[in-house]
C-alpha positions in Angstrom: -1.0 35.7 31.3 -1.7 34.9 27.7 -0.3 38.1 26.1 3.3 39.0 26.2 5.4 42.3 25.3 6.0 42.6 21.7 2.7 40.8 20.6 0.5 42.2 17.9 -3.1 42.5 19.3 -6.5 44.0 18.0 -8.8 45.9 20.2 -12.4 44.4 20.4 -13.9 46.8 22.8 -13.8 50.5 23.6 -13.3 53.6 21.8 -10.5 52.3 19.4 -12.4 48.9 18.6 -10.9 47.3 15.5 -7.5 49.1 15.5 -4.3 46.8 15.9 -1.1 47.6 17.7 2.1 46.2 19.2 2.3 45.6 23.0 4.7 48.2 24.7 4.5 47.2 28.3 2.6 44.6 30.5 1.2 45.1 34.1 0.6 41.6 35.2 -0.8 42.5 38.6 -3.3 44.9 37.2 -4.0 42.8 34.2 -3.5 45.7 32.0 -1.1 46.7 28.9 -0.3 49.5 27.0 -0.5 49.3 23.2 1.2 51.4 20.7 -0.9 54.3 19.3 -4.0 53.0 21.0 -6.0 54.4 24.0 -4.1 57.7 23.7 -4.4 60.2 26.6 -3.3 63.6 26.7 -1.3 65.0 29.8 -0.8 68.8 30.4 2.6 69.6 31.5 3.4 72.9 33.4 6.5 74.8 32.2 9.6 74.1 34.7 11.9 76.9 34.1 11.3 80.6 33.0 11.0 81.1 29.4 9.8 77.6 28.7 6.2 76.9 27.5 3.8 74.5 28.6 2.9 71.5 26.6 0.5 68.9 25.9 2.1 65.3 26.0 0.2 62.3 24.2 0.9 58.7 25.6 -0.8 55.5 25.5 -2.7 54.9 28.6 -3.1 51.2 30.0 -6.0 49.0 28.6 -7.5 45.9 30.0 -6.5 42.6 28.6 -10.0 41.6 28.3 -10.5 44.2 25.7 -7.9 42.7 23.3 -7.2 39.9 21.4 -3.9 38.3 20.2 -3.1 38.5 16.3 -1.7 35.2 15.1 1.6 35.9 13.2 1.0 32.9 10.9 -2.7 33.5 9.8 -3.0 37.0 11.0 -6.3 36.7 12.5 -7.7 37.7 16.0 -7.6 34.3 18.1 -7.8 32.9 21.4 -4.6 31.4 22.8 -4.4 27.8 23.9 -1.2 26.0 25.5 0.7 23.0 24.6 3.1 21.1 26.4 6.2 20.5 24.3 7.5 16.9 24.2 11.2 17.8 23.2 11.7 20.2 26.2 10.9 19.1 29.7 7.7 20.6 30.9 7.8 23.7 28.6 4.6 25.3 27.7 4.2 27.0 24.3 1.0 29.4 23.0 -1.1 28.0 20.2 -3.3 29.8 17.8 -6.7 28.2 18.2 -7.6 28.9 14.9 -4.7 27.6 12.6 -2.9 25.4 15.5 0.4 26.8 14.9 2.9 27.8 17.5 3.1 31.6 18.4 6.2 31.7 20.4 
């Protein structure tokens, strides 16, 4: 997977197109992620005890990874991700920004 928890991403498709946010959680098996402040859904919660009110809870719903692009921390542009095997470490792959050729990790 080319996107990790904590990365900043830009939404390229859907109702929140153009917005930027930080990845909170990654669901690798389903190819989905949750992004802070993007794709917010509302859940209605019933009162559990007497004299308690019901409420609406807003939470970020999972988004498909194909609708996101990684923001390079160096050039701050939405970019694709390439991999490079580092010579100093044994068989260690690092992510690279395709636009500015800088290491992302």
